[in-house]
C-alpha positions in Angstrom: 56.5 10.0 -33.1 60.3 9.7 -33.4 62.6 7.7 -31.0 64.0 10.9 -29.5 60.5 12.2 -28.4 59.7 11.4 -24.8 56.5 9.2 -24.3 53.7 11.4 -23.0 52.5 10.5 -19.5 49.2 11.3 -17.7 49.3 12.7 -14.2 46.2 11.6 -12.1 43.4 9.5 -13.3 42.2 9.6 -16.9 38.7 11.1 -17.1 36.5 9.4 -19.7 33.0 10.9 -20.2 30.6 8.4 -19.5 27.1 8.5 -21.4 24.6 6.4 -20.0 21.0 5.6 -21.4 17.9 6.2 -19.4 17.7 2.5 -18.6 21.3 2.4 -17.3 20.6 5.3 -15.1 17.2 4.1 -13.7 17.5 0.4 -14.0 17.9 -0.2 -10.3 14.9 2.0 -9.4 12.6 0.5 -12.1 13.5 -3.1 -10.8 12.7 -2.0 -7.2 9.2 -0.6 -8.0 8.4 -3.8 -10.2 9.4 -5.8 -7.1 7.2 -3.9 -4.9 4.2 -4.1 -7.1 4.8 -7.8 -7.7 4.9 -8.3 -4.0 1.6 -6.6 -3.4 0.0 -8.6 -6.2 1.1 -11.8 -4.5 -0.2 -10.7 -1.1 -3.6 -9.7 -2.6 -3.7 -13.0 -4.6 -2.9 -15.2 -1.7 -5.5 -13.2 0.5 -8.2 -13.5 -2.4 -7.5 -17.2 -2.9 -7.7 -18.0 1.0 -10.8 -15.8 1.5 -13.7 -18.2 1.5 -12.0 -21.6 1.6 -9.7 -21.0 4.5 -10.5 -17.5 5.9 -14.0 -16.4 6.8 -14.6 -13.0 5.0 -16.8 -11.9 7.8 -13.9 -12.1 10.2 -10.9 -11.5 7.8 -12.4 -9.5 5.0 -11.6 -10.0 1.4 -9.7 -7.9 -1.4 -13.1 -7.6 -3.3 -14.8 -6.5 -0.2 -12.3 -3.8 0.6 -12.5 -2.6 -3.1 -16.4 -2.4 -2.9 -16.2 -0.4 0.3 -13.7 2.0 -1.1 -15.8 2.4 -4.2 -19.0 2.9 -2.3 -17.5 5.4 0.0 -15.9 7.3 -2.8 -19.2 7.6 -4.7 -21.2 8.8 -1.9 -18.5 11.2 -0.6 -17.9 9.5 2.6 -14.4 8.6 2.0 -13.3 12.1 1.0 -15.1 13.9 3.9 -13.5 11.8 6.5 -10.2 11.3 4.8 -9.8 15.1 4.5 -10.5 15.6 8.2 -7.7 13.0 9.1 -5.3 14.3 6.7 -5.7 17.8 8.2 -5.1 16.4 11.7 -2.0 14.1 10.7 -0.3 16.8 8.7 -1.0 19.8 11.2 0.0 17.5 14.1 3.0 16.3 12.4 4.3 19.8 11.3 3.6 21.2 14.8 5.2 18.3 16.7 8.4 18.0 14.4 9.0 21.8 14.4 8.6 21.9 18.4 10.7 18.8 18.8 13.5 20.0 16.5 13.7 23.4 18.0 13.7 22.1 21.7 16.2 19.7 20.9 18.6 22.1 19.5 18.2 24.5 22.3 18.3 21.9 25.1 20.8 19.2 23.9 23.8 21.7 23.2 23.5 22.8 27.0 24.8 19.8 28.9 23.6 20.8 32.4 20.2 21.8 31.1 20.0 18.4 29.3 20.9 16.3 32.5 18.2 18.1 34.5 15.4 17.7 31.9 16.1 14.4 30.4 14.5 12.3 33.0 11.3 14.2 32.8 11.3 14.0 28.9 11.7 10.2 29.1 9.0 10.0 31.7 6.5 12.0 29.6 7.5 9.9 26.5 6.7 6.7 28.2 3.2 7.6 29.1 0.8 6.1 26.6 -0.8 8.6 24.4 -4.3 7.0 24.6 -4.0 7.7 28.5 -3.9 11.5 27.9 -6.7 11.6 25.3 -9.4 12.0 28.1 -7.4 14.8 29.5 -7.1 16.5 26.2 -10.8 16.2 25.6 -11.4 18.1 29.0 -8.9 20.9 27.9 -9.6 21.1 24.2 -13.1 19.6 23.6 -13.6 17.1 20.8 -12.9 19.3 17.7 -10.1 19.4 15.3 -7.5 20.9 17.6 -7.6 18.0 20.2 -6.8 15.5 17.4 -4.0 17.8 16.1 -2.5 18.3 19.5 -2.6 14.5 20.3 -0.9 13.8 17.0 1.7 16.5 17.8 2.5 15.2 21.3 3.1 11.8 19.6 5.4 13.2 17.2 7.3 15.7 19.5 9.1 13.1 21.7 10.5 11.0 18.8 11.7 14.0 17.0 13.1 15.6 20.1 15.0 12.4 21.1 16.5 11.6 17.6 17.6 15.2 17.0 19.1 15.5 20.4 21.1 12.4 19.9 22.3 13.9 16.7 23.2 17.2 18.2 25.2 15.4 21.0 27.2 13.2 18.5 28.4 16.2 16.5 32.4 15.8 16.5 33.8 18.4 18.9 36.9 18.7 16.7 34.8 20.2 13.9 33.5 22.7 16.4 36.9 23.6 17.7 38.2 24.0 14.3 35.5 26.4 13.5 36.2 28.4 16.7 40.0 28.5 15.9 39.1 30.1 12.5 37.3 32.8 14.3 33.8 31.3 14.0 31.0 32.7 16.2 28.6 30.5 18.2 26.2 31.2 15.2 28.7 29.8 12.8 29.1 26.7 14.9 25.5 26.2 15.2 24.5 26.8 11.7 27.7 25.4 9.8 28.6 22.5 12.0 25.9 21.4 14.4 22.9 21.7 12.2 24.4 19.9 9.1 26.0 17.2 11.2 22.9 16.4 13.2 20.6 16.4 10.2 20.6 12.6 10.0 19.1 12.4 13.5 16.5 14.9 12.6 15.5 12.9 9.5 15.5 9.7 11.4 13.1 11.2 13.8 10.8 12.5 11.1 10.5 9.1 9.5 9.9 7.3 12.8 7.3 9.7 13.8 5.1 9.5 10.8 3.1 6.6 12.0 2.9 8.1 15.5 1.2 11.1 13.9 -1.4 8.9 12.4 -1.8 6.9 15.7 -2.4 10.2 17.7 -5.0 11.5 15.3 -6.8 8.1 14.9 -6.7 7.6 18.7 -8.5 11.0 19.1 -11.1 10.0 16.5 -11.7 6.6 18.0 -12.2 8.2 21.5 -14.5 11.1 20.7 -15.3 11.9 17.1 -18.0 11.5 14.4 -15.8 12.3 11.6 -12.4 11.1 10.3 -10.9 7.7 9.3 -10.8 6.6 12.9 -14.5 7.2 13.1 -15.0 5.0 9.8 -12.8 2.4 11.4 -15.0 2.4 14.9 -18.2 2.5 12.8 -17.3 -0.4 10.4 -16.1 -2.4 13.5 -19.6 -1.9 15.3 -21.3 -3.0 12.1 -19.1 -6.1 12.0 -17.8 -4.9 8.5 -14.3 -6.2 8.4 -13.8 -5.1 4.8 -14.7 -1.4 5.8 -12.0 -1.5 8.6 -9.4 -2.6 6.1 -10.4 -0.1 3.6 -9.9 2.7 6.2 -6.6 1.2 7.0 -5.6 1.2 3.3 -6.3 4.9 3.3 -4.2 5.5 6.3 -1.4 3.6 4.8 -1.7 5.8 1.7 -1.5 8.9 3.8 1.7 7.4 5.6 3.2 6.8 2.1 2.6 10.4 1.1 4.2 11.8 4.2 7.2 9.5 3.7 7.6 10.9 0.3 7.6 14.6 1.6 10.2 13.6 4.1 12.3 12.0 1.3 12.0 15.4 -0.7 13.2 17.2 2.4 16.0 14.8 2.8 17.3 15.4 -0.6 17.1 19.1 -0.1 18.9 19.1 3.2 21.6 16.9 2.0 22.1 18.3 -1.3 25.7 19.2 -0.3 26.6 15.7 -0.1 28.1 13.7 -3.1 25.4 12.3 -5.3 26.1 8.6 -4.4 25.8 9.5 -0.8 22.3 10.6 -1.4 21.0 7.9 -3.7 
């Protein structure tokens, strides 16, 4: 370069391709899972160490007793038969309650006068303990699968409804007005503004309602059933088999974890329009 030539300048940021190894991309995730597994091992180790010298296994169970119950139930088919019944009740109840709650929220929350009329009744119904309506559901629907599904669904419905409705009502009115000024219809406002902007409220409701779907199904099984994980809990408790109760609770926790994974998959799909760093 001669002295008479101008010095080259760059306008804007200089983009340098960044090539990262697998470990650099996934290091944080790996450490999170390692920490979770280590935490579980520590909890089980402390429980096993205290079981016997400090904690009476007859009242508090033991990791060994829980493992024995799970192995025995797995070998004779008891676990699979009863777990499959509860999985059906939880999944169907969760899907039905979440779908109904979301649709009802989008229909009602956007119409302010209708919302003001109905919200006191919705809150009153939400406040009723679900175990109190179980006998009524038995009278209406019997003691079959449908009763447990509907009990799980009603437990999910209100949480999804209230969370989604809050998201709908918090949508920025400026965004709606901008779409209207550009000639957008009510359908455009609903699907291009309200639905994406309220998705956080819907996802929050879905995550919060997962344990309530389990609670609704198990309550139905405890009240009137001879099948399901709730029945295993009741039967083990009647036999003073504390390890059996814990074994059934472990399976319920695994079901809840799988449902959470499904919600996370839906979260990534629904928010795929966001920047990558916002999703992760």
